[in-house]
Backbone bond lengths (Angstrom), bond angles and torsions (degrees), N, CA, C in turn:
res aa  C-N    CA-C-N  psi(-1)  N-CA   C-N-CA  omega(-1)  CA-C   N-CA-C  phi
1 S - - - 1.468 - - 1.516 108.60 -
2 K 1.289 116.77 172.42 1.429 122.86 179.31 1.510 113.31 -81.59
3 T 1.323 115.52 -13.81 1.463 119.48 178.66 1.515 109.86 -94.72
4 G 1.312 115.87 173.85 1.463 117.68 179.48 1.508 113.78 -89.72
5 S 1.310 118.47 1.73 1.458 121.66 -176.42 1.501 111.50 -93.93
6 T 1.310 116.16 151.47 1.460 123.05 177.33 1.503 108.42 -111.95
7 E 1.325 117.48 132.72 1.492 121.55 -179.92 1.526 108.51 -128.36
8 L 1.333 112.42 146.54 1.444 119.88 177.10 1.524 106.51 -133.85
9 K 1.326 117.20 123.32 1.431 121.37 178.39 1.520 107.20 -120.44
10 M 1.352 114.61 123.97 1.477 120.01 -179.85 1.517 108.12 -113.53
11 E 1.340 113.05 134.58 1.447 120.26 177.29 1.493 110.55 -128.09
12 Q 1.329 115.98 149.78 1.484 118.21 177.27 1.490 108.40 -76.38
13 G 1.303 114.60 153.11 1.473 119.01 175.89 1.514 111.24 176.78
14 V 1.317 113.41 -173.64 1.458 120.15 -179.60 1.542 106.43 -147.41
15 A 1.334 116.97 151.19 1.437 121.48 178.12 1.534 109.92 -128.06
16 I 1.316 115.36 146.64 1.435 121.96 174.39 1.522 110.24 -123.02
17 D 1.331 116.23 154.68 1.450 120.80 -175.82 1.510 113.66 -89.68
18 K 1.278 117.24 47.37 1.469 124.09 174.23 1.506 109.25 -137.80
19 G 1.354 115.43 136.79 1.460 117.87 179.93 1.515 110.50 -111.01
20 F 1.343 114.41 -166.14 1.472 118.39 -175.14 1.495 113.46 -61.64
21 A 1.306 117.09 150.71 1.457 123.01 -178.38 1.531 112.84 -80.22
22 S 1.326 115.40 -15.87 1.480 121.75 176.68 1.484 110.33 -148.24
23 P 1.347 116.15 140.03 1.512 118.17 178.23 1.519 113.11 -68.86
24 Y 1.345 117.55 -11.30 1.445 121.25 177.67 1.538 111.70 -70.14
25 F 1.319 119.54 -9.78 1.461 122.08 179.03 1.546 111.45 -83.96
26 V 1.325 118.01 -8.40 1.437 121.06 -176.55 1.527 112.38 -62.28
27 T 1.316 116.82 131.70 1.488 121.72 178.32 1.492 111.81 -104.24
28 D 1.349 118.21 -23.99 1.455 122.53 179.00 1.513 106.83 -123.04
29 S 1.353 117.97 96.07 1.426 119.94 -174.78 1.534 112.81 -69.55
30 A 1.301 116.86 -26.51 1.513 118.93 177.78 1.507 110.60 -63.93
31 K 1.310 118.27 -41.74 1.467 122.58 -178.57 1.555 112.11 -92.95
32 G 1.335 115.72 -14.75 1.485 119.42 -177.15 1.505 112.38 69.55
33 E 1.359 114.91 36.96 1.475 120.71 -176.19 1.547 109.49 -119.57
34 C 1.322 111.48 155.31 1.487 120.89 168.45 1.535 104.11 -115.56
35 V 1.310 115.83 116.74 1.490 119.09 -179.64 1.519 108.24 -113.64
36 L 1.352 115.12 124.57 1.439 122.54 178.60 1.543 108.58 -115.37
37 E 1.315 116.15 120.11 1.477 121.62 179.92 1.523 107.51 -93.67
38 N 1.345 115.40 128.23 1.477 123.77 176.22 1.552 110.61 49.22
39 P 1.326 118.37 55.35 1.477 119.67 -177.12 1.520 112.86 -85.08
40 L 1.293 114.35 160.35 1.499 121.24 165.48 1.535 105.00 -84.94
41 I 1.355 114.26 142.76 1.465 120.53 -177.86 1.534 107.96 -119.41
42 F 1.304 116.79 122.72 1.478 122.37 176.86 1.557 107.03 -114.84
43 I 1.347 114.32 128.98 1.445 119.91 -177.52 1.540 109.72 -125.40
44 T 1.346 116.07 128.39 1.466 120.57 178.39 1.536 108.88 -142.40
45 D 1.298 115.70 156.95 1.454 121.30 179.03 1.537 112.09 -98.93
46 T 1.324 115.67 9.93 1.460 118.20 -177.45 1.563 110.81 -101.32
47 K 1.300 112.98 167.78 1.480 120.57 175.89 1.514 107.37 -91.73
48 L 1.273 116.95 121.88 1.481 122.65 -179.54 1.544 108.52 -94.68
49 R 1.316 115.42 116.14 1.456 119.38 -176.82 1.523 112.21 -125.18
50 A 1.340 118.40 -33.93 1.461 120.38 -173.47 1.542 111.44 -100.07
51 Q 1.283 114.61 151.54 1.459 123.53 179.50 1.520 111.98 -55.22
52 H 1.369 115.95 -45.02 1.445 120.39 -176.62 1.494 112.87 -63.01
53 E 1.288 117.19 -26.53 1.476 120.97 179.33 1.515 113.42 -67.81
54 I 1.262 117.21 -30.90 1.475 123.33 -175.99 1.537 113.58 -102.50
55 A 1.305 117.65 -17.39 1.469 120.73 -173.17 1.521 111.57 -63.10
56 H 1.334 117.85 -44.58 1.466 121.34 -178.19 1.520 111.59 -61.77
57 I 1.314 117.63 -40.80 1.500 123.50 179.78 1.502 109.27 -65.19
58 M 1.351 116.16 -45.16 1.476 120.41 -177.44 1.535 109.57 -67.23
59 E 1.323 119.65 -37.46 1.442 122.31 -179.64 1.536 111.07 -63.43
60 M 1.366 116.56 -40.40 1.461 119.66 -179.73 1.539 109.91 -64.40
61 A 1.314 116.39 -41.54 1.484 119.08 -179.72 1.520 110.82 -68.99
62 A 1.343 116.67 -40.19 1.483 120.78 179.02 1.498 111.50 -63.91
63 Q 1.337 119.21 -38.25 1.435 121.95 -179.52 1.526 111.56 -64.55
64 R 1.277 115.99 -28.74 1.469 121.98 -179.16 1.534 113.21 -96.31
65 H 1.337 116.28 1.20 1.417 125.03 178.20 1.545 111.51 54.74
66 R 1.329 114.46 46.10 1.443 121.03 179.22 1.531 111.73 -125.78
67 P 1.308 118.91 146.63 1.471 120.09 175.79 1.507 109.56 -64.52
68 L 1.337 115.14 165.06 1.476 121.78 -175.60 1.530 108.30 -132.65
69 L 1.301 116.77 132.04 1.495 123.96 169.46 1.498 106.80 -115.03
70 V 1.315 117.28 124.86 1.444 122.65 176.36 1.545 108.12 -109.40
71 I 1.326 116.63 121.79 1.431 122.33 173.73 1.525 108.13 -111.37
72 A 1.341 115.72 113.73 1.483 119.72 -174.87 1.514 107.55 -133.42
73 D 1.363 113.72 165.76 1.410 117.40 175.54 1.511 111.82 -55.40
74 E 1.331 114.58 -37.35 1.475 122.71 173.00 1.500 108.25 -165.49
75 T 1.333 116.81 138.31 1.438 121.39 173.85 1.531 108.31 -120.51
76 D 1.292 115.86 115.74 1.470 117.83 -179.51 1.524 109.98 -152.35
77 S 1.296 114.43 -175.73 1.472 120.68 176.87 1.530 111.82 62.11
78 M 1.314 117.30 -135.91 1.430 122.59 -174.77 1.518 111.87 -68.82
79 A 1.302 119.71 -32.64 1.452 121.16 -179.23 1.549 109.04 -66.19
80 L 1.277 118.77 -44.64 1.476 121.64 177.33 1.536 110.21 -64.16
81 Q 1.327 115.26 -44.88 1.457 119.67 178.57 1.517 112.92 -59.87
82 T 1.331 117.87 -38.78 1.467 122.31 178.24 1.520 109.22 -63.56
83 M 1.367 117.87 -44.37 1.448 119.98 179.70 1.516 112.14 -63.48
84 V 1.355 115.38 -43.93 1.489 119.95 -178.14 1.541 109.79 -62.17
85 V 1.368 116.63 -48.58 1.479 120.39 -179.89 1.532 112.37 -56.82
86 N 1.349 115.32 -45.55 1.478 119.03 -178.67 1.523 110.87 -66.92
87 K 1.341 117.31 -35.42 1.455 119.43 178.21 1.519 110.66 -68.98
88 M 1.328 116.59 -42.96 1.470 120.92 -178.81 1.527 113.03 -65.77
89 R 1.355 116.37 -35.03 1.474 121.67 176.86 1.521 112.14 -74.96
90 G 1.293 118.20 -16.18 1.464 121.01 -176.59 1.513 111.60 84.92
91 T 1.317 119.79 14.84 1.480 120.86 179.33 1.527 109.98 -70.65
92 I 1.311 115.96 -43.06 1.426 120.03 179.26 1.508 109.57 -152.82
93 M 1.294 118.07 135.88 1.473 122.36 174.55 1.515 107.53 -78.65
94 C 1.333 117.79 119.83 1.463 118.94 -175.64 1.511 109.13 -150.69
95 A 1.316 114.29 164.19 1.485 121.62 174.80 1.520 108.15 -155.24
96 A 1.314 113.60 157.03 1.456 122.46 178.01 1.518 109.00 -124.80
97 V 1.377 112.39 138.77 1.477 117.86 177.94 1.571 104.27 -131.83
98 N 1.315 113.49 133.41 1.462 115.28 174.51 1.500 112.05 -76.27
99 A 1.280 118.44 148.89 1.471 122.53 -174.59 1.516 111.48 -61.83
100 P 1.326 117.25 142.25 1.455 120.97 178.36 1.522 111.98 -73.83
101 S 1.345 114.02 159.55 1.483 122.05 172.32 1.527 111.20 72.10
102 F 1.368 115.42 -170.15 1.459 122.11 -175.72 1.539 110.57 -141.23
103 G 1.319 116.96 157.29 1.421 123.19 173.34 1.509 113.23 57.67
104 D 1.359 114.36 -139.09 1.474 120.69 -178.74 1.501 112.17 -63.00
105 N 1.342 115.01 -31.69 1.476 119.15 178.45 1.503 112.54 -62.51
106 R 1.339 115.33 -32.45 1.490 119.32 179.67 1.532 109.14 -62.05
107 M 1.321 117.08 -45.20 1.444 118.47 -178.52 1.526 110.91 -64.61
108 E 1.300 119.99 -36.99 1.462 124.18 178.19 1.551 108.02 -65.47
109 M 1.314 118.28 -42.36 1.449 121.11 179.23 1.550 111.26 -63.96
110 L 1.330 117.31 -39.18 1.448 120.99 177.27 1.507 110.72 -65.04
111 K 1.300 118.20 -39.15 1.487 122.59 175.79 1.511 111.31 -62.20
112 D 1.359 116.72 -40.91 1.442 121.68 177.74 1.545 110.35 -62.25
113 L 1.358 115.94 -47.25 1.461 120.16 -179.74 1.528 110.12 -62.86
114 A 1.296 117.05 -40.01 1.467 119.62 -179.84 1.520 112.11 -61.91
115 A 1.357 116.01 -41.03 1.450 121.96 179.08 1.565 108.81 -67.38
116 L 1.327 117.19 -41.68 1.481 120.36 -176.92 1.520 112.75 -70.07
117 T 1.344 117.81 -23.49 1.469 119.81 -174.64 1.525 111.24 -113.58
118 S 1.315 117.92 6.17 1.472 122.59 -175.85 1.523 113.01 58.16
119 S 1.300 115.00 36.66 1.462 120.81 177.41 1.517 109.06 -97.65
120 T 1.285 115.85 161.78 1.440 120.55 172.27 1.545 106.18 -104.96
121 L 1.311 116.92 123.29 1.483 120.46 179.13 1.526 107.66 -72.64
122 V 1.349 115.30 116.55 1.422 121.30 179.95 1.540 108.42 -88.75
123 T 1.341 114.86 113.86 1.483 119.63 -178.16 1.512 108.82 -117.66
124 T 1.307 114.25 138.20 1.492 117.83 177.98 1.532 109.08 -77.77
125 K 1.328 119.05 -20.42 1.445 121.55 176.89 1.530 110.81 -61.89
126 S 1.299 116.79 -29.69 1.465 120.25 -178.08 1.539 109.57 -85.91
127 G 1.319 118.02 -2.84 1.435 121.92 178.41 1.507 113.80 92.77
128 A 1.327 118.19 4.38 1.462 123.20 -178.85 1.527 109.78 -74.17
129 R 1.296 115.30 143.18 1.477 121.87 174.80 1.529 108.13 -109.50
130 I 1.271 116.67 135.73 1.486 120.95 -178.76 1.514 108.89 -62.17
131 E 1.308 117.12 -34.76 1.487 121.16 -176.30 1.536 110.17 -66.82
132 D 1.346 117.97 -18.54 1.479 121.76 179.97 1.507 113.76 -102.09
133 T 1.331 117.50 9.44 1.426 120.55 -175.49 1.539 112.28 -64.57
134 P 1.342 117.37 126.45 1.467 118.36 178.02 1.568 110.43 -81.57
135 F 1.311 114.85 165.03 1.468 120.33 -179.36 1.535 110.51 -62.63
136 S 1.300 117.75 -30.27 1.468 121.61 -178.47 1.514 112.69 -63.40
137 A 1.341 119.58 -13.20 1.455 123.83 -178.94 1.530 111.36 -80.31
138 F 1.333 117.18 -14.36 1.480 119.82 -178.64 1.521 109.87 -80.43
139 G 1.290 112.81 147.12 1.487 121.57 172.73 1.486 109.13 -111.30
140 S 1.332 119.06 -179.21 1.422 120.15 177.95 1.518 111.98 -152.80
141 A 1.322 116.22 172.59 1.459 124.20 175.29 1.509 106.31 -153.89
142 D 1.348 117.03 161.20 1.436 120.31 178.44 1.556 110.44 -63.86
143 K 1.326 113.41 -42.99 1.459 119.25 -177.99 1.508 110.17 -154.58
144 I 1.290 117.02 149.01 1.468 123.23 174.13 1.483 107.88 -128.55
145 I 1.307 118.95 130.20 1.407 126.09 177.33 1.526 109.75 -116.95
146 I 1.338 114.92 116.03 1.480 121.27 -175.60 1.496 110.14 -114.76
147 T 1.341 117.61 125.60 1.465 122.72 175.05 1.557 106.54 -113.60
148 K 1.299 114.45 -173.34 1.457 120.77 -178.94 1.556 110.68 -60.67
149 G 1.306 117.75 -36.45 1.478 120.11 -174.42 1.510 116.14 -123.88
150 K 1.331 117.44 9.15 1.474 118.35 -175.54 1.502 110.70 -156.04
151 T 1.361 115.19 148.41 1.440 120.66 175.30 1.521 108.05 -129.59
152 V 1.346 116.12 129.13 1.455 122.82 -176.10 1.541 107.44 -115.88
153 F 1.356 115.14 125.51 1.474 122.55 177.17 1.537 105.74 -99.60
154 V 1.322 119.48 113.39 1.438 123.61 -179.66 1.527 107.78 -95.79
155 N 1.319 117.10 124.19 1.478 125.05 -179.28 1.546 110.40 45.37
156 P 1.320 116.63 65.25 1.464 119.05 177.41 1.554 107.60 -65.90
157 T 1.322 114.67 143.35 1.472 121.09 -179.62 1.521 105.57 -83.32
158 H 1.328 114.97 101.19 1.456 118.72 -176.87 1.528 110.58 -117.02
159 N 1.323 112.12 154.35 1.463 120.86 175.98 1.520 104.79 -94.02
160 V 1.320 116.26 120.95 1.497 120.57 -177.08 1.526 111.57 -58.48
161 T 1.313 117.17 -38.54 1.469 120.70 179.97 1.516 111.44 -63.09
162 E 1.365 115.44 -46.11 1.493 117.82 177.39 1.532 113.70 -60.58
163 V 1.294 117.11 -39.46 1.457 122.08 -179.91 1.537 109.17 -66.70
164 E 1.330 116.13 -45.51 1.446 120.10 177.72 1.522 112.89 -62.09
165 N 1.379 117.16 -41.19 1.429 120.88 175.91 1.498 112.62 -59.92
166 R 1.342 114.60 -44.42 1.470 120.31 178.42 1.525 111.37 -62.03
167 S 1.307 116.25 -44.54 1.463 122.39 177.80 1.515 111.65 -59.80
168 T 1.290 115.88 -44.32 1.483 121.32 178.13 1.525 111.81 -62.67
169 E 1.328 115.61 -41.96 1.467 120.77 176.79 1.539 111.64 -60.68
170 I 1.316 116.24 -44.93 1.482 121.26 178.75 1.545 110.60 -63.36
171 R 1.334 115.50 -47.84 1.477 119.33 178.89 1.504 112.35 -58.83
172 T 1.318 118.09 -39.99 1.461 123.40 177.35 1.525 110.46 -59.70
173 H 1.355 115.51 -48.25 1.452 119.64 179.99 1.540 110.62 -64.54
174 L 1.321 116.34 -33.01 1.481 122.46 -179.60 1.520 110.22 -63.96
175 T 1.334 117.45 -41.69 1.467 120.90 -176.92 1.548 113.43 -69.62
176 I 1.361 116.71 -25.26 1.468 117.96 -178.20 1.537 112.24 -101.93
177 E 1.335 117.39 -10.76 1.462 119.89 -175.23 1.542 109.41 -77.14
178 Q 1.309 117.44 132.33 1.447 123.36 -178.96 1.546 113.46 -100.42
179 D 1.360 115.73 -31.54 1.446 121.54 -178.31 1.563 110.42 -68.38
180 A 1.329 115.52 126.89 1.493 120.50 -177.52 1.524 111.93 -63.04
181 Y 1.344 118.27 -39.96 1.450 121.24 177.52 1.515 113.14 -61.32
182 L 1.316 114.58 -47.33 1.490 119.69 -178.90 1.519 110.28 -67.63
183 R 1.360 117.40 -35.67 1.478 117.85 176.44 1.502 111.31 -63.57
184 T 1.342 118.51 -40.10 1.480 122.54 176.84 1.515 110.46 -60.50
185 R 1.343 116.03 -45.23 1.468 119.59 177.49 1.507 112.28 -58.39
186 L 1.328 115.59 -45.94 1.442 119.97 -179.73 1.542 111.50 -64.29
187 Q 1.278 117.82 -36.55 1.480 120.24 179.85 1.541 110.47 -67.50
188 K 1.330 115.94 -35.34 1.452 118.07 176.51 1.517 111.21 -66.68
C-alpha cells in the first residue's frame, strides 16, 4: 500500500475448482475476474440448455435487483447464450459455473455447496422443475469471485444447522466406508 501500515483482513469462505462457463461474464478484464456482490445462488444437478429453463430464475433475480450465480451440471447452448446476452445488455448481472468434480462426487459437492450457501439443491431426480423453483431455493454470499479456473465464495450465508447436519452425514459415511479411495473423498 502507499501507507506505512500493514493490514490483514480474513474472511470465511470456500473455493471450488471450476470457473466461469463463458469469458463474457468477466467484470474486471484486467484481473480476468467476474465479481458478484451479494448475489443470489441457484444450484442444480441438471444440464441447462434451453432458454425457458433459465428464464424463471433470471426473472426472480432481476425483480430483486440482485446478481445471479447459476451452478449447474452444465450450462450451455441457449441457456448460456441467454445469460450472456442479458449480462452484456446490462439487464442482469449474472454468471454460470459448471459443477465441480465428476460422477457421484459431483452430487456430494453440490450438496456441500447448497448447505454452505443456504441454497436448496434442485434435482430433477426428485421430480422438481426448474421453472417452478421458489425464491426460497436461492442461497447467497457477500461476494463471489470467479476466474477461469476457480470460484471463491466469500462469507456465504449459511445455516449452521444445515452445515452441521451435512457434516454429521459425511462423518457417518466415513465411519462405515471401507474403500480407501472413497474414504479419502469423504475426508476432503
